[in-house]
C-alpha positions as CSV (number, residue, x, y, z in Angstrom):
1,M,75.5,146.3,97.9
2,L,74.7,143.2,95.6
3,K,75.4,145.2,92.9
4,F,78.6,146.1,94.0
5,F,79.8,143.0,95.2
6,E,78.1,141.3,92.0
7,I,76.6,138.6,94.1
8,S,72.9,137.2,93.9
9,K,70.2,138.3,96.2
10,S,69.9,134.3,97.2
11,T,73.3,134.0,97.9
12,Y,73.6,136.9,100.2
13,F,70.5,135.3,102.3
14,Y,72.1,132.0,102.2
15,N,75.2,133.2,103.7
16,I,73.5,135.3,106.1
17,N,71.3,132.3,107.6
18,N,74.2,130.0,107.4
19,Y,76.5,131.8,109.3
20,E,75.9,131.2,112.5
21,N,75.3,127.6,112.2
22,P,77.6,125.4,114.2
23,D,79.8,123.1,112.5
24,V,78.0,119.4,112.2
25,D,81.2,117.5,111.9
26,L,83.2,119.8,114.4
27,E,83.6,116.5,116.6
28,L,84.6,114.4,113.9
29,K,87.1,116.5,112.3
30,N,88.8,116.6,115.4
31,L,88.7,112.7,115.8
32,I,90.1,112.7,112.3
33,K,93.1,115.2,113.2
34,E,93.9,112.9,116.3
35,I,94.2,109.9,114.4
36,F,95.6,111.5,111.5
37,N,98.8,113.3,114.1
38,K,98.8,109.4,115.9
39,H,100.1,107.8,113.3
40,K,102.6,110.4,112.0
41,S,100.2,111.3,108.8
42,R,100.9,107.6,107.5
43,Y,96.9,106.8,107.5
44,G,94.7,108.1,104.7
45,Y,91.0,108.0,104.4
46,R,90.6,104.1,104.1
47,R,92.7,103.5,107.2
48,I,90.9,106.4,109.4
49,T,87.7,105.1,108.5
50,L,88.3,101.9,109.8
51,E,89.7,103.1,113.2
52,L,86.2,105.2,113.6
53,R,84.7,101.9,112.8
54,N,86.6,100.4,115.5
55,K,85.6,103.0,118.1
56,G,82.1,102.2,117.2
57,L,81.3,105.1,114.6
58,V,79.1,104.3,111.8
59,I,80.7,106.5,109.2
60,N,81.4,105.8,105.5
61,H,84.5,106.4,103.8
62,K,83.3,109.3,101.0
63,R,82.4,111.5,104.2
64,V,86.0,111.0,105.8
65,K,87.5,111.7,102.3
66,R,85.7,114.7,102.0
67,L,86.2,116.0,105.5
68,M,89.8,115.2,105.2
69,S,90.4,117.0,102.0
70,Q,88.5,120.3,103.7
71,L,91.2,120.0,106.7
72,G,94.1,119.7,103.9
73,L,95.0,116.0,105.6
74,Y,96.5,113.7,103.1
75,G,98.7,110.6,103.9
76,L,102.2,110.1,103.4
77,T,102.9,107.8,100.1
78,P,105.5,105.1,100.7
79,K,108.7,105.1,98.7
80,A,109.2,103.0,95.6
81,K,110.7,99.5,96.2
82,Y,113.8,98.9,94.8
83,K,114.2,96.9,91.7
84,S,117.1,95.3,90.5
85,Y,115.9,94.9,86.7
86,K,118.6,97.0,84.8
87,G,117.0,96.3,81.1
88,E,116.7,92.9,78.8
89,V,118.6,89.9,79.9
90,G,118.4,88.1,76.8
91,K,118.1,88.7,73.2
92,T,114.8,88.8,71.3
93,A,114.3,86.8,68.0
94,N,114.0,89.1,64.9
95,N,110.9,89.1,63.1
96,K,111.5,87.1,59.8
97,L,108.2,88.3,58.7
98,L,108.8,92.4,58.3
99,V,111.5,93.6,56.4
100,K,112.6,97.4,57.6
101,V,112.2,99.9,54.8
102,V,114.5,103.1,55.5
103,D,113.4,106.3,53.1
104,E,116.6,108.3,53.0
105,V,114.6,111.1,51.2
106,K,111.9,111.3,53.1
107,H,113.6,110.4,56.4
108,T,111.3,107.8,57.4
109,T,111.4,104.3,58.7
110,N,108.7,101.8,57.4
111,M,108.2,98.2,57.9
112,K,107.5,96.1,54.7
113,R,105.8,92.7,55.1
114,N,107.7,89.6,54.0
115,F,105.4,86.7,53.2
116,K,106.3,84.8,50.2
117,T,107.0,81.0,50.7
118,T,107.7,78.2,48.1
119,R,106.8,75.5,50.1
120,V,104.8,74.4,53.2
121,N,106.4,75.6,56.5
122,E,109.3,77.8,55.5
123,V,108.7,81.0,57.4
124,W,108.9,79.1,60.6
């Protein structure tokens, strides 16, 4: 039978021995579902952890996150806030130190430094 299903002997006996074991986290899973449904799927693992701690349970947030992922519970993400910004408001100053060089044969655009001065503070 092990060769047919292509599983190891240890895997088979592990599953046989743990088949009838009760779920240790069953009561905690029910509390998590209750809090999640009470708050209309708006609570994630952080807020549910705080709710459980307010009820007197000492529990780690990592355990709550793992149990919620096992149950398939994910909090709703809020909508993005309204942003009225639509682009550039003012003009930006041209960079006088760079010159745009377009090579029409190779279809490339490069920037070439233009940093030749004849006196002090000329580029400013």
